[in-house]
Structures are given as structure tokens and as C-alpha cells.
TIVO-2410 file (N, C-alpha, C; in nm, 3 decimals):
# residues 94
REC num residu      c1      c2      c3 atome chaine
REC   1      M   1.378  -0.020   0.926     N      A
REC   1      M   1.380   0.084   1.027    CA      A
REC   1      M   1.410   0.020   1.162     C      A
REC   2      A   1.500   0.075   1.238     N      A
REC   2      A   1.540   0.021   1.368    CA      A
REC   2      A   1.431   0.044   1.470     C      A
REC   3      I   1.422  -0.048   1.566     N      A
REC   3      I   1.320  -0.036   1.670    CA      A
REC   3      I   1.337   0.091   1.750     C      A
REC   4      H   1.460   0.138   1.765     N      A
REC   4      H   1.483   0.261   1.841    CA      A
REC   4      H   1.428   0.382   1.768     C      A
REC   5      Q   1.415   0.374   1.637     N      A
REC   5      Q   1.354   0.483   1.561    CA      A
REC   5      Q   1.203   0.478   1.573     C      A
REC   6      I   1.149   0.360   1.597     N      A
REC   6      I   1.004   0.344   1.606    CA      A
REC   6      I   0.953   0.376   1.745     C      A
REC   7      L   1.023   0.328   1.845     N      A
REC   7      L   0.983   0.354   1.983    CA      A
REC   7      L   1.065   0.469   2.039     C      A
REC   8      R   0.998   0.574   2.077     N      A
REC   8      R   1.065   0.682   2.147    CA      A
REC   8      R   1.031   0.665   2.293     C      A
REC   9      R   1.132   0.654   2.376     N      A
REC   9      R   1.112   0.621   2.516    CA      A
REC   9      R   1.143   0.740   2.606     C      A
REC  10      S   1.062   0.753   2.706     N      A
REC  10      S   1.093   0.850   2.810    CA      A
REC  10      S   1.049   0.792   2.942     C      A
REC  11      L   1.112   0.833   3.049     N      A
REC  11      L   1.077   0.782   3.181    CA      A
REC  11      L   0.942   0.837   3.224     C      A
REC  12      S   0.868   0.756   3.296     N      A
REC  12      S   0.737   0.800   3.341    CA      A
REC  12      S   0.746   0.922   3.431     C      A
REC  13      S   0.862   0.947   3.490     N      A
REC  13      S   0.876   1.066   3.575    CA      A
REC  13      S   0.862   1.195   3.494     C      A
REC  14      E   0.885   1.188   3.363     N      A
REC  14      E   0.868   1.306   3.280    CA      A
REC  14      E   0.723   1.352   3.280     C      A
REC  15      K   0.633   1.259   3.302     N      A
REC  15      K   0.491   1.293   3.308    CA      A
REC  15      K   0.466   1.396   3.417     C      A
REC  16      K   0.531   1.376   3.533     N      A
REC  16      K   0.513   1.467   3.645    CA      A
REC  16      K   0.567   1.605   3.612     C      A
REC  17      R   0.683   1.610   3.546     N      A
REC  17      R   0.745   1.739   3.512    CA      A
REC  17      R   0.663   1.816   3.411     C      A
REC  18      S   0.592   1.746   3.323     N      A
REC  18      S   0.521   1.816   3.216    CA      A
REC  18      S   0.375   1.839   3.246     C      A
REC  19      A   0.330   1.808   3.367     N      A
REC  19      A   0.188   1.823   3.400    CA      A
REC  19      A   0.141   1.966   3.374     C      A
REC  20      S   0.226   2.063   3.402     N      A
REC  20      S   0.186   2.201   3.379    CA      A
REC  20      S   0.191   2.239   3.232     C      A
REC  21      V   0.263   2.162   3.153     N      A
REC  21      V   0.277   2.193   3.011    CA      A
REC  21      V   0.158   2.140   2.932     C      A
REC  22      G   0.091   2.037   2.982     N      A
REC  22      G  -0.019   1.975   2.911    CA      A
REC  22      G   0.025   1.839   2.861     C      A
REC  23      T  -0.005   1.809   2.737     N      A
REC  23      T   0.031   1.678   2.685    CA      A
REC  23      T   0.180   1.671   2.657     C      A
REC  24      L   0.233   1.551   2.669     N      A
REC  24      L   0.374   1.529   2.640    CA      A
REC  24      L   0.391   1.519   2.489     C      A
REC  25      D   0.513   1.525   2.444     N      A
REC  25      D   0.540   1.518   2.302    CA      A
REC  25      D   0.499   1.382   2.246     C      A
REC  26      V   0.388   1.381   2.176     N      A
REC  26      V   0.342   1.262   2.106    CA      A
REC  26      V   0.316   1.307   1.962     C      A
REC  27      P   0.401   1.263   1.870     N      A
REC  27      P   0.385   1.306   1.731    CA      A
REC  27      P   0.253   1.256   1.672     C      A
REC  28      K   0.207   1.328   1.575     N      A
REC  28      K   0.086   1.288   1.504    CA      A
REC  28      K   0.106   1.146   1.450     C      A
REC  29      G   0.003   1.062   1.464     N      A
REC  29      G   0.011   0.925   1.417    CA      A
REC  29      G   0.072   0.829   1.518     C      A
REC  30      H   0.090   0.873   1.641     N      A
REC  30      H   0.148   0.790   1.747    CA      A
REC  30      H   0.062   0.800   1.873     C      A
REC  31      L   0.089   0.710   1.968     N      A
REC  31      L   0.024   0.719   2.098    CA      A
REC  31      L   0.123   0.681   2.206     C      A
REC  32      A   0.100   0.733   2.324     N      A
REC  32      A   0.185   0.703   2.439    CA      A
REC  32      A   0.126   0.587   2.516     C      A
REC  33      I   0.211   0.494   2.555     N      A
REC  33      I   0.168   0.383   2.639    CA      A
REC  33      I   0.269   0.367   2.752     C      A
REC  34      Y   0.230   0.295   2.854     N      A
REC  34      Y   0.319   0.264   2.965    CA      A
REC  34      Y   0.333   0.113   2.972     C      A
REC  35      V   0.456   0.065   2.981     N      A
REC  35      V   0.484  -0.078   2.994    CA      A
REC  35      V   0.581  -0.098   3.109     C      A
REC  36      G   0.577  -0.217   3.166     N      A
REC  36      G   0.671  -0.248   3.272    CA      A
REC  36      G   0.603  -0.329   3.381     C      A
REC  37      E   0.686  -0.379   3.469     N      A
REC  37      E   0.633  -0.458   3.579    CA      A
REC  37      E   0.646  -0.381   3.710     C      A
REC  38      S   0.767  -0.352   3.752     N      A
REC  38      S   0.783  -0.276   3.876    CA      A
REC  38      S   0.797  -0.127   3.847     C      A
REC  39      E   0.873  -0.092   3.745     N      A
REC  39      E   0.890   0.047   3.705    CA      A
REC  39      E   0.832   0.065   3.567     C      A
REC  40      M   0.731   0.151   3.555     N      A
REC  40      M   0.666   0.174   3.427    CA      A
REC  40      M   0.749   0.267   3.341     C      A
REC  41      K   0.760   0.234   3.214     N      A
REC  41      K   0.829   0.317   3.116    CA      A
REC  41      K   0.727   0.369   3.017     C      A
REC  42      R   0.742   0.493   2.978     N      A
REC  42      R   0.654   0.554   2.878    CA      A
REC  42      R   0.718   0.535   2.742     C      A
REC  43      L   0.640   0.478   2.649     N      A
REC  43      L   0.688   0.457   2.513    CA      A
REC  43      L   0.591   0.522   2.416     C      A
REC  44      I   0.643   0.571   2.307     N      A
REC  44      I   0.562   0.629   2.201    CA      A
REC  44      I   0.563   0.530   2.085     C      A
REC  45      V   0.443   0.485   2.045     N      A
REC  45      V   0.434   0.383   1.940    CA      A
REC  45      V   0.346   0.434   1.826     C      A
REC  46      P   0.368   0.383   1.707     N      A
REC  46      P   0.283   0.422   1.593    CA      A
REC  46      P   0.141   0.371   1.610     C      A
REC  47      L   0.043   0.448   1.565     N      A
REC  47      L  -0.096   0.404   1.570    CA      A
REC  47      L  -0.119   0.276   1.489     C      A
REC  48      S  -0.034   0.252   1.391     N      A
REC  48      S  -0.050   0.132   1.308    CA      A
REC  48      S  -0.040   0.004   1.390     C      A
REC  49      F   0.025   0.010   1.507     N      A
REC  49      F   0.033  -0.107   1.595    CA      A
REC  49      F  -0.106  -0.154   1.638     C      A
REC  50      L  -0.202  -0.062   1.644     N      A
REC  50      L  -0.337  -0.097   1.687    CA      A
REC  50      L  -0.403  -0.200   1.595     C      A
REC  51      N  -0.357  -0.210   1.472     N      A
REC  51      N  -0.416  -0.303   1.377    CA      A
REC  51      N  -0.362  -0.445   1.389     C      A
REC  52      H  -0.255  -0.465   1.462     N      A
REC  52      H  -0.191  -0.596   1.471    CA      A
REC  52      H  -0.257  -0.681   1.579     C      A
REC  53      P  -0.289  -0.807   1.546     N      A
REC  53      P  -0.353  -0.896   1.645    CA      A
REC  53      P  -0.271  -0.912   1.773     C      A
REC  54      S  -0.139  -0.915   1.765     N      A
REC  54      S  -0.056  -0.931   1.886    CA      A
REC  54      S  -0.072  -0.810   1.979     C      A
REC  55      F  -0.078  -0.692   1.922     N      A
REC  55      F  -0.097  -0.572   2.003    CA      A
REC  55      F  -0.239  -0.570   2.060     C      A
REC  56      Q  -0.336  -0.614   1.981     N      A
REC  56      Q  -0.474  -0.620   2.029    CA      A
REC  56      Q  -0.488  -0.718   2.145     C      A
REC  57      D  -0.409  -0.827   2.142     N      A
REC  57      D  -0.408  -0.919   2.256    CA      A
REC  57      D  -0.359  -0.850   2.382     C      A
REC  58      L  -0.253  -0.770   2.368     N      A
REC  58      L  -0.203  -0.694   2.484    CA      A
REC  58      L  -0.307  -0.595   2.535     C      A
REC  59      L  -0.380  -0.533   2.443     N      A
REC  59      L  -0.485  -0.440   2.485    CA      A
REC  59      L  -0.595  -0.513   2.562     C      A
REC  60      S  -0.629  -0.633   2.519     N      A
REC  60      S  -0.729  -0.714   2.590    CA      A
REC  60      S  -0.680  -0.749   2.730     C      A
REC  61      Q  -0.552  -0.784   2.741     N      A
REC  61      Q  -0.494  -0.813   2.873    CA      A
REC  61      Q  -0.497  -0.689   2.962     C      A
REC  62      A  -0.469  -0.574   2.902     N      A
REC  62      A  -0.471  -0.449   2.978    CA      A
REC  62      A  -0.612  -0.421   3.029     C      A
REC  63      E  -0.711  -0.445   2.944     N      A
REC  63      E  -0.850  -0.423   2.985    CA      A
REC  63      E  -0.887  -0.516   3.100     C      A
REC  64      E  -0.845  -0.643   3.091     N      A
REC  64      E  -0.876  -0.739   3.197    CA      A
REC  64      E  -0.809  -0.700   3.328     C      A
REC  65      E  -0.684  -0.654   3.320     N      A
REC  65      E  -0.609  -0.622   3.441    CA      A
REC  65      E  -0.647  -0.487   3.501     C      A
REC  66      F  -0.663  -0.387   3.416     N      A
REC  66      F  -0.684  -0.251   3.465    CA      A
REC  66      F  -0.824  -0.196   3.439     C      A
REC  67      G  -0.902  -0.261   3.352     N      A
REC  67      G  -1.031  -0.205   3.314    CA      A
REC  67      G  -1.007  -0.074   3.239     C      A
REC  68      F  -1.092   0.022   3.264     N      A
REC  68      F  -1.074   0.150   3.198    CA      A
REC  68      F  -1.009   0.253   3.289     C      A
REC  69      H  -0.968   0.208   3.407     N      A
REC  69      H  -0.894   0.295   3.499    CA      A
REC  69      H  -0.746   0.260   3.485     C      A
REC  70      H  -0.670   0.351   3.430     N      A
REC  70      H  -0.528   0.326   3.411    CA      A
REC  70      H  -0.449   0.404   3.515     C      A
REC  71      P  -0.379   0.333   3.605     N      A
REC  71      P  -0.311   0.399   3.716    CA      A
REC  71      P  -0.205   0.501   3.673     C      A
REC  72      M  -0.149   0.488   3.555     N      A
REC  72      M  -0.045   0.581   3.511    CA      A
REC  72      M  -0.107   0.704   3.443     C      A
REC  73      G  -0.239   0.707   3.429     N      A
REC  73      G  -0.303   0.820   3.363    CA      A
REC  73      G  -0.304   0.806   3.212     C      A
REC  74      G  -0.259   0.694   3.162     N      A
REC  74      G  -0.258   0.665   3.019    CA      A
REC  74      G  -0.274   0.516   2.998     C      A
REC  75      L  -0.265   0.473   2.877     N      A
REC  75      L  -0.280   0.332   2.845    CA      A
REC  75      L  -0.163   0.253   2.903     C      A
REC  76      T  -0.194   0.156   2.989     N      A
REC  76      T  -0.093   0.076   3.056    CA      A
REC  76      T  -0.100  -0.066   3.005     C      A
REC  77      I   0.013  -0.119   2.956     N      A
REC  77      I   0.020  -0.254   2.902    CA      A
REC  77      I   0.089  -0.342   3.006     C      A
REC  78      P   0.021  -0.451   3.049     N      A
REC  78      P   0.078  -0.535   3.155    CA      A
REC  78      P   0.178  -0.637   3.104     C      A
REC  79      C   0.296  -0.592   3.068     N      A
REC  79      C   0.403  -0.682   3.028    CA      A
REC  79      C   0.536  -0.612   3.055     C      A
REC  80      S   0.643  -0.690   3.054     N      A
REC  80      S   0.774  -0.629   3.079    CA      A
REC  80      S   0.814  -0.543   2.959     C      A
REC  81      E   0.901  -0.450   2.987     N      A
REC  81      E   0.950  -0.363   2.880    CA      A
REC  81      E   1.020  -0.444   2.771     C      A
REC  82      N   1.100  -0.544   2.811     N      A
REC  82      N   1.172  -0.626   2.713    CA      A
REC  82      N   1.077  -0.704   2.623     C      A
REC  83      V   0.971  -0.760   2.681     N      A
REC  83      V   0.872  -0.834   2.601    CA      A
REC  83      V   0.805  -0.740   2.502     C      A
REC  84      F   0.770  -0.620   2.548     N      A
REC  84      F   0.704  -0.527   2.458    CA      A
REC  84      F   0.797  -0.481   2.346     C      A
REC  85      I   0.921  -0.454   2.378     N      A
REC  85      I   1.016  -0.410   2.275    CA      A
REC  85      I   1.037  -0.521   2.172     C      A
REC  86      D   1.041  -0.645   2.217     N      A
REC  86      D   1.052  -0.758   2.124    CA      A
REC  86      D   0.930  -0.762   2.032     C      A
REC  87      L   0.811  -0.748   2.090     N      A
REC  87      L   0.690  -0.747   2.008    CA      A
REC  87      L   0.691  -0.630   1.910     C      A
REC  88      A   0.728  -0.513   1.959     N      A
REC  88      A   0.729  -0.393   1.874    CA      A
REC  88      A   0.827  -0.410   1.757     C      A
REC  89      S   0.940  -0.474   1.782     N      A
REC  89      S   1.035  -0.493   1.673    CA      A
REC  89      S   0.978  -0.588   1.568     C      A
REC  90      R   0.902  -0.688   1.612     N      A
REC  90      R   0.838  -0.779   1.515    CA      A
REC  90      R   0.727  -0.708   1.439     C      A
REC  91      L   0.650  -0.624   1.507     N      A
REC  91      L   0.543  -0.550   1.441    CA      A
REC  91      L   0.599  -0.450   1.340     C      A
REC  92      A   0.712  -0.391   1.371     N      A
REC  92      A   0.773  -0.293   1.282    CA      A
REC  92      A   0.821  -0.356   1.152     C      A
REC  93      K   0.850  -0.485   1.155     N      A
REC  93      K   0.897  -0.553   1.034    CA      A
REC  93      K   0.784  -0.591   0.939     C      A
REC  94      T   0.659  -0.586   0.989     N      A
REC  94      T   0.547  -0.626   0.903    CA      A
REC  94      T   0.489  -0.510   0.828     C      A
***
């Protein structure tokens, strides 16, 4: 399965447009996260990623950097989009 089929990406600005709609499109079995350094990108990832030690390391880093207050209003991962996509493609192969 291609990484583009696993990660559905939308710009974080869509969050503002859909505030009146409620939750954004997150399919069952997935969660929305935000990754990036200067510009945050919203990605939809499978819940199965939560079981992988590499993803859990990123969650620990997120907790250290942001605590439980996430500035984007959702789970924010402190890494570049390219690094996360590389990790996600490796996780998708397992």
C-alpha cells in the first residue's frame, strides 16, 4: 500500500473552515495529527501506528515539548513533515 493511501493530508487551514461543521473527516480507525516545523500540516494516520515504538517515541517528544496543551487543538508531533512521512512509510510496511 502506498504511503499516499495511508496518509490523507489536508492543510491546517481547513480546521478553521470546518469549525462550524464540527469534527473534520477522520475515518473510523484513524486519528488526525499535526506535523511540521514552521507550517503545521494535518495528517490522518491509522490508529495502528500507536502500537509502533517509533511512533510512541514521537508521542513522548510531543509530550515533553507541548505537554497536554496542543497549540493546534489536536495532537501535535514535533518533527518535520518529511521526517514523519518517512517514518509513516516504514510503519506502513510492517
